[in-house]
C-alpha positions as MATLAB code, in Angstrom:
seq = 'MGVRKLVDDLFEPWRNRYQNWKHRKPLPYKYGNVEVNVIPGVFSPLREYSSSMFLDYIQYLDLNQKTVLELGCGSGIVSAYCADKGALVTASDINENALQELSIHSRDNNWNIIAVYSNLFENLHFHFDFILINPPYKQGVGIDMYEKSYYAGDNFEFFESLFAQLKVRTLRDTEVLLFLPEEAELFAICRRAKMHHLTLKTLKVLHSGNKSGKVYRVVNAV';
ca = [
      57.915  -15.698   57.433;
      60.388  -12.765   55.170;
      59.907   -9.340   54.691;
      58.538   -9.634   50.814;
      55.742  -12.207   51.761;
      54.611   -9.613   55.166;
      55.243   -6.577   51.801;
      53.326   -8.667   49.477;
      50.395   -9.866   52.150;
      50.152   -6.301   52.620;
      50.138   -4.655   49.223;
      47.515   -7.790   47.653;
      44.277   -6.649   49.028;
      45.984   -2.804   46.875;
      46.477   -5.061   44.429;
      43.542   -7.074   43.425;
      42.189   -4.224   43.387;
      43.757   -2.466   40.877;
      43.814   -5.606   38.790;
      40.031   -5.957   38.632;
      39.862   -2.327   37.631;
      42.404   -2.990   34.771;
      41.046   -6.121   33.870;
      37.186   -4.362   33.263;
      38.015   -4.560   29.853;
      39.870   -6.841   27.188;
      43.605   -6.726   27.486;
      46.073   -8.628   24.866;
      48.582  -10.609   26.821;
      51.700  -11.281   24.508;
      54.272  -14.669   24.655;
      57.060  -14.859   22.419;
      55.718  -14.669   19.191;
      52.038  -14.953   20.223;
      49.222  -13.338   21.791;
      45.288  -13.431   22.762;
      43.193  -11.308   24.272;
      41.657  -11.558   28.188;
      38.441  -10.848   28.236;
      36.772   -9.705   31.466;
      35.816  -12.639   33.640;
      38.575  -15.305   32.498;
      41.587  -16.648   34.519;
      44.389  -13.645   33.321;
      47.677  -14.509   32.836;
      48.590  -10.788   33.595;
      48.260  -11.360   36.527;
      48.911  -14.578   37.083;
      52.647  -15.784   36.408;
      51.632  -19.392   36.419;
      50.450  -19.024   32.355;
      53.932  -17.687   31.439;
      56.342  -20.002   33.992;
      54.362  -23.297   32.793;
      54.511  -21.975   29.060;
      59.243  -21.560   30.405;
      58.588  -25.250   30.614;
      56.580  -25.884   27.598;
      58.606  -24.053   25.127;
      61.314  -26.662   25.197;
      58.882  -29.253   24.084;
      58.551  -31.538   20.708;
      55.566  -30.602   20.182;
      55.774  -30.712   15.746;
      52.343  -32.814   14.868;
      51.611  -34.045   18.411;
      48.545  -33.907   19.412;
      47.732  -31.794   22.751;
      45.009  -31.064   25.179;
      44.984  -27.846   27.626;
      42.652  -29.135   29.997;
      40.869  -24.880   31.152;
      42.855  -23.476   28.640;
      41.069  -19.614   29.943;
      43.072  -17.199   27.581;
      43.854  -19.696   25.236;
      47.537  -18.252   25.132;
      49.367  -22.084   25.766;
      46.977  -23.924   23.147;
      47.797  -20.821   21.380;
      51.740  -21.233   21.914;
      51.375  -24.801   21.426;
      49.184  -24.138   17.790;
      52.036  -22.323   16.809;
      55.220  -24.893   17.724;
      53.211  -27.054   15.479;
      50.821  -28.792   17.428;
      47.131  -30.315   16.438;
      45.414  -28.529   19.792;
      41.865  -29.183   21.705;
      41.121  -26.661   23.763;
      38.407  -27.199   27.017;
      36.365  -24.691   29.386;
      33.414  -24.713   31.151;
      33.708  -20.310   29.937;
      31.775  -20.664   26.436;
      32.936  -16.629   26.491;
      36.903  -17.843   26.531;
      36.230  -20.855   24.153;
      34.776  -18.063   21.579;
      37.041  -15.292   22.222;
      39.850  -17.853   21.791;
      37.834  -19.665   18.151;
      37.991  -15.884   17.168;
      41.267  -15.460   17.554;
      42.014  -18.975   15.853;
      40.977  -18.222   13.061;
      42.322  -15.100   12.101;
      46.059  -16.076   13.168;
      44.860  -19.958   10.883;
      45.468  -21.462   14.689;
      44.995  -25.767   14.542;
      43.131  -26.001   17.260;
      39.532  -27.157   18.227;
      37.353  -25.210   20.955;
      35.128  -27.586   22.978;
      33.605  -26.864   25.618;
      33.805  -29.650   28.580;
      33.705  -30.133   32.896;
      36.947  -31.966   32.208;
      37.002  -34.450   30.241;
      33.028  -34.838   29.859;
      33.245  -34.218   25.415;
      37.174  -35.716   25.574;
      36.745  -38.526   24.370;
      39.951  -38.692   21.962;
      43.837  -39.896   22.801;
      46.200  -36.521   23.453;
      49.740  -37.298   23.250;
      50.132  -34.300   25.732;
      47.060  -33.149   28.458;
      48.266  -30.123   29.903;
      46.771  -28.361   33.139;
      47.087  -25.032   35.476;
      44.073  -25.769   37.403;
      42.331  -24.238   40.228;
      44.602  -24.514   43.249;
      43.067  -22.720   46.194;
      40.679  -24.341   47.911;
      37.077  -23.167   48.461;
      34.122  -22.928   46.352;
      34.242  -20.015   43.465;
      30.725  -18.158   43.053;
      31.271  -17.082   39.350;
      32.999  -18.226   35.562;
      35.791  -16.170   37.484;
      36.782  -17.525   40.671;
      36.236  -21.058   39.686;
      39.494  -20.716   37.529;
      41.098  -20.396   41.419;
      38.801  -22.474   43.595;
      39.436  -25.970   43.641;
      36.675  -26.808   46.236;
      36.215  -26.769   49.688;
      37.435  -30.374   49.160;
      39.801  -30.224   46.624;
      36.411  -31.145   44.738;
      38.317  -30.689   40.952;
      41.123  -32.933   42.063;
      38.827  -35.553   43.330;
      37.006  -35.127   39.751;
      40.316  -34.743   37.961;
      42.461  -37.828   39.295;
      39.837  -39.775   39.478;
      38.959  -39.151   35.464;
      42.418  -39.345   34.595;
      42.977  -42.831   36.223;
      40.811  -43.684   33.268;
      42.383  -43.086   30.484;
      45.696  -45.061   28.876;
      48.833  -42.193   30.303;
      51.079  -44.817   28.820;
      51.434  -42.964   26.301;
      50.384  -39.388   27.243;
      52.063  -37.156   29.494;
      50.216  -35.496   31.405;
      51.553  -32.166   32.459;
      50.075  -30.221   35.842;
      51.535  -27.185   36.958;
      51.109  -25.971   40.836;
      52.701  -23.085   42.131;
      54.542  -22.751   45.213;
      51.180  -21.390   47.286;
      48.805  -25.181   45.884;
      48.128  -27.292   48.775;
      50.463  -30.072   47.246;
      49.899  -32.094   49.930;
      45.829  -31.933   49.753;
      46.687  -32.493   45.988;
      48.936  -35.291   46.228;
      47.141  -37.665   48.646;
      43.942  -37.556   46.377;
      46.330  -37.997   43.642;
      47.185  -41.382   45.823;
      44.215  -42.318   46.648;
      43.174  -43.139   42.926;
      46.358  -44.921   42.399;
      48.435  -42.308   41.167;
      51.485  -39.907   41.602;
      52.654  -36.304   40.380;
      56.426  -36.886   39.533;
      58.104  -33.893   39.937;
      59.604  -32.500   36.201;
      61.080  -28.785   36.953;
      61.632  -25.850   39.545;
      60.540  -23.232   38.117;
      61.265  -18.820   39.467;
      59.429  -15.899   38.094;
      61.728  -12.913   40.550;
      60.200  -13.801   44.359;
      57.833  -16.600   42.285;
      58.476  -20.197   42.341;
      56.368  -23.422   40.715;
      56.679  -27.099   39.820;
      55.760  -29.311   37.100;
      55.389  -32.211   37.332;
      54.296  -35.587   35.572;
      51.237  -36.944   36.647;
      51.363  -41.152   36.192;
      50.604  -44.562   37.422;
      51.458  -45.357   41.219;
      54.263  -48.375   41.317;
];
């Protein structure tokens, strides 16, 4: 185990306390020319690197006039960025406060975003050119709405449901992009994809400081 990892683990509880204190009120977050408000209780791109790293990949996609679904939009920064690139965006989440905040920002900035309350694909019955997912990846059960944005269930039930629902959709004409940080339990996640005859194809390895992650495309297994 590297020295940097040991130091990170040692200071992690203190960082969490500070971040919890800092996020007791809405905070602005900006990527490129797009800015959103991160409200308390919502997954924060200010304290987690996955959103900005995913956006580092998304910025090179041609999204003009494409239909895009962000599944589990949280703060909405990914949806807002895609809309700013000319995409027709559907942003879904189970956090009604997050959806309301994104709707306000969408109206004020003339973003082409429809905010939909949906548990995975429960209320989503349309075709999309792109489905973008920055999922909960930690093993365990989230108690409140904020923790649910991190924890995928004791047995990774989130991925069980995700891959089961993706399997019945037509993936041939849809690019399903999934970002996973380096600390994600990749073996467990891939095993659940395989159970539904899907596989994760690595598209890009990304780095930010001492952190890294990968963008995957979810495809039908051969």
